[in-house]
C-alpha positions in Angstrom: 134.7 34.7 -10.7 136.3 35.9 -13.9 133.9 36.1 -16.8 134.9 36.0 -20.4 133.2 38.7 -22.6 130.9 37.4 -25.2 131.3 38.5 -28.9 128.5 41.0 -28.2 130.3 42.6 -25.2 128.1 41.1 -22.5 129.8 38.8 -20.0 129.4 35.2 -20.9 127.9 32.7 -18.5 130.5 30.3 -17.2 130.1 26.6 -17.8 129.7 26.1 -14.1 126.7 28.5 -14.0 125.2 27.0 -17.1 125.3 23.5 -15.6 124.1 24.8 -12.2 121.3 26.6 -13.9 120.3 23.4 -15.7 120.3 21.5 -12.5 118.1 24.1 -10.8 115.7 24.0 -13.8 115.6 20.2 -13.5 115.5 19.6 -9.7 114.7 16.0 -10.0 117.7 15.3 -12.2 119.9 17.4 -9.9 118.6 15.5 -6.9 119.4 12.2 -8.4 123.0 13.4 -9.2 123.4 14.7 -5.6 122.1 11.3 -4.3 124.7 9.5 -6.4 127.5 11.8 -5.1 126.3 11.3 -1.5 126.7 7.5 -2.1 130.2 8.0 -3.3 131.5 10.5 -0.8 129.8 9.2 2.3 130.7 5.6 1.5 134.4 6.4 0.8 135.3 5.2 4.3 134.2 1.7 3.3 136.4 1.8 0.3 139.4 3.4 2.1 139.2 1.6 5.5 141.9 3.0 7.9 140.9 0.3 10.4 141.7 -2.5 7.9 144.8 -0.8 6.7 146.3 -0.5 10.2 145.1 -4.0 11.1 143.7 -2.8 14.5 140.0 -2.2 14.0 139.4 -1.6 17.7 142.1 0.9 18.2 140.6 4.1 19.5 143.0 6.4 17.6 142.3 4.6 14.4 138.5 4.8 14.9 138.8 8.6 15.6 140.8 9.0 12.3 137.9 7.1 10.6 135.4 9.5 12.2 137.4 12.5 11.1 137.7 11.1 7.5 133.9 10.6 7.3 133.2 14.1 8.6 135.7 15.6 6.1 134.1 13.7 3.2 130.7 14.9 4.3 131.8 18.5 4.6 133.5 18.4 1.1 130.3 17.0 -0.4 127.8 19.5 1.2 129.9 22.6 1.5 132.1 22.4 -1.6 131.0 19.9 -4.3 127.2 20.5 -4.2 127.4 24.4 -4.2 129.9 24.3 -7.0 127.6 22.1 -9.0 124.6 24.3 -8.4 126.6 27.4 -9.4 126.4 29.0 -6.0 130.1 29.2 -4.9 132.2 31.2 -4.9 130.0 34.3 -5.5 129.9 36.9 -2.7 127.6 35.9 0.2 127.0 32.5 -1.3 127.6 30.6 2.0 125.0 32.6 3.9 122.4 32.1 1.1 123.3 28.5 0.8 122.9 27.8 4.6 119.6 29.7 4.5 118.5 27.6 1.5 119.2 24.5 3.5 117.3 26.0 6.5 120.2 25.7 8.8 118.5 27.5 11.6 115.8 27.0 14.3 113.2 28.5 11.9 110.7 31.2 12.7 109.4 29.4 15.8 112.5 28.1 17.7 110.4 26.9 20.7 108.1 24.8 18.5 111.0 23.4 16.5 112.8 22.3 19.7 109.5 20.9 21.1 109.0 18.7 18.0 112.6 17.4 18.2 112.4 16.7 22.0 109.0 15.0 22.0 109.9 12.8 19.0 113.0 11.6 20.8 110.9 10.9 23.9 108.7 8.6 21.7 111.8 6.9 20.3 113.1 6.3 23.9 109.8 4.8 24.9 109.7 2.5 21.9 113.3 1.3 22.6 112.7 0.9 26.3 109.6 -1.1 25.9 111.3 -3.2 23.2 114.4 -3.8 25.3 112.3 -4.9 28.3 110.2 -7.3 26.0 113.4 -8.8 24.6 115.0 -9.1 28.0 117.9 -6.9 27.0 117.1 -3.8 29.0 120.2 -2.1 30.5 119.6 1.3 32.2 123.2 2.0 33.0 124.0 5.2 31.1 127.6 4.7 32.1 127.9 2.2 29.2 127.9 5.2 26.8 131.3 6.3 28.1 132.7 2.9 29.1 135.7 1.8 27.2 135.5 3.3 23.7 131.7 3.3 23.4 131.8 7.1 23.2 133.3 6.9 19.8 129.9 5.6 18.6 128.4 8.8 19.7 130.9 10.7 17.5 130.4 8.4 14.5 126.6 9.0 14.6 127.3 12.7 13.9 128.3 11.8 10.3 124.8 10.6 9.1 123.0 12.9 11.5 124.7 16.0 10.0 125.7 15.3 6.5 123.0 13.0 5.3 120.3 15.4 6.6 122.0 18.4 5.1 122.1 16.6 1.8 118.6 15.1 1.7 116.5 17.3 3.9 118.7 20.4 3.5 119.7 20.6 -0.2 117.5 18.1 -2.0 114.2 18.8 -0.3 114.7 22.5 -0.6 115.6 22.2 -4.3 112.5 20.1 -5.0 110.0 22.3 -3.1 109.7 25.1 -5.7 108.8 22.6 -8.4 106.7 20.0 -6.5 103.9 20.3 -4.0 105.4 20.1 -0.5 104.2 16.6 0.4 105.3 15.3 -3.0 108.7 16.9 -2.5 109.0 15.2 0.9 108.1 11.9 -0.7 110.6 12.2 -3.6 113.4 13.2 -1.2 112.5 10.3 1.1 112.7 7.8 -1.8 116.1 9.2 -2.9 117.2 9.0 0.8 116.2 5.3 0.8 117.9 4.5 -2.5 121.0 6.2 -1.3 121.3 3.5 1.4 121.9 0.9 -1.4 125.5 2.3 -1.1 125.7 0.1 2.0 126.2 -2.8 -0.3 129.9 -1.7 -0.3 130.2 -2.6 3.4 127.4 -5.2 4.0 127.3 -8.7 2.6 123.6 -9.3 3.0 121.4 -7.7 0.3 118.3 -8.4 2.3 119.7 -6.4 5.2 120.5 -3.6 2.9 117.1 -3.6 1.3 115.5 -3.5 4.8 117.6 -0.5 5.5 116.5 1.2 2.3 112.8 0.7 3.2 113.4 1.9 6.8 115.3 5.0 5.6 112.5 5.9 3.1 109.8 5.8 5.8 111.9 7.7 8.3 112.6 10.3 5.6 108.8 11.0 5.4 108.6 11.9 9.1 111.8 13.9 9.2 111.0 15.7 5.9 107.5 16.7 7.2 109.1 18.1 10.3 111.5 20.1 8.3 109.0 21.8 6.0 106.6 22.6 8.8 109.4 24.0 11.1 111.2 25.6 8.2 114.3 24.2 9.8 116.5 21.2 9.2 117.4 21.0 12.9 114.7 18.5 13.9 115.8 16.1 11.2 119.5 16.4 12.2 118.7 15.9 15.9 116.3 12.9 15.3 118.6 11.2 12.9 121.5 11.5 15.2 119.6 10.3 18.2 118.2 7.3 16.3 121.6 6.2 15.1 123.3 6.8 18.5 120.7 5.0 20.5 120.6 2.0 18.2 124.3 1.7 18.0 125.2 2.3 21.6 124.3 -0.5 24.2 122.2 1.8 26.3 119.0 -0.2 26.2 120.3 -3.3 24.7 123.1 -4.4 27.0 124.4 -7.1 24.8 124.7 -4.8 21.8 122.6 -7.3 19.9 122.4 -7.0 16.1 118.9 -8.4 16.2 117.4 -5.2 17.7 115.5 -4.4 14.4 113.5 -7.6 14.4 109.9 -8.6 14.9 107.4 -6.3 16.6 110.1 -3.9 17.7 111.2 -3.4 14.1 107.6 -2.6 13.1 107.1 -0.3 16.0 110.3 1.7 15.1 109.7 1.8 11.4 106.0 2.8 11.6 105.7 4.3 15.1 108.7 6.6 15.2 108.1 8.6 12.0 104.3 8.6 12.5 104.8 10.0 15.9 107.0 12.7 14.5 104.4 13.7 11.9 101.6 13.7 14.6 103.7 15.7 17.0 104.7 18.2 14.3 101.1 18.7 13.3 100.0 19.2 16.9 102.8 21.6 17.7 102.5 23.7 14.5 98.8 23.4 14.2 96.5 22.4 11.4 97.2 25.4 9.2 99.7 24.4 6.5 103.0 26.1 6.8 104.7 23.9 4.2 105.2 26.5 1.4 108.8 26.8 0.2 
């Protein structure tokens, strides 16, 4: 980066670094700005719909283009726009430091990190299986995941699994921790994660459904955020978010692909049981001693 000398001979701080420094000094304001940008970038596919432009929404090639567009927008947000705003890029070694800041690793205890992720998914599978049997929708044929174009759903779930988690549990939670107690940082990042889901109003016509999604995302964020700060790794959140979206969208347990999956007791079990189980499992695996320091 080229710096312009100040009148006193010292290199002047660039506007980018001044603004980035201000955002770091005011992490809540910076987090709100990043949340807004996430709503814009990750919802762009609803504004620019390739599937509607082509007029063949079920065309596999068009759906793959849609997935690629979403992945690209997520990458631009997390790997370009946000680090530029924070004044990180393009200084030497910035990417390595930025990824470390987001905790893109298995953490100091990879085995425990993996255990939390796997056991939490097992709980999710049990909840879904029991709910599917109770609703009379259970379908154990795993072949449905690759039948027709269902496999595209598994690719699409990568978008929120990767980019939403890197944004909220990676960047935002990590930015909040130095200025807030760990649990409060988790709570604030979870609320912002929930509010971000109001961006679904662009695609969904039912405000009640959107509000329900906001509440669910907020509660899920508590469980995923707690796992991240205890494991010092964003990997559990990425994995759990991906598995949740993939299993809910794909007709693995619910053969009819019903849209009423999140209804009644099953809804309550998912919203309360899944994140609670993640917190309990994380606490058991990592022990009682707090490891939630930044």
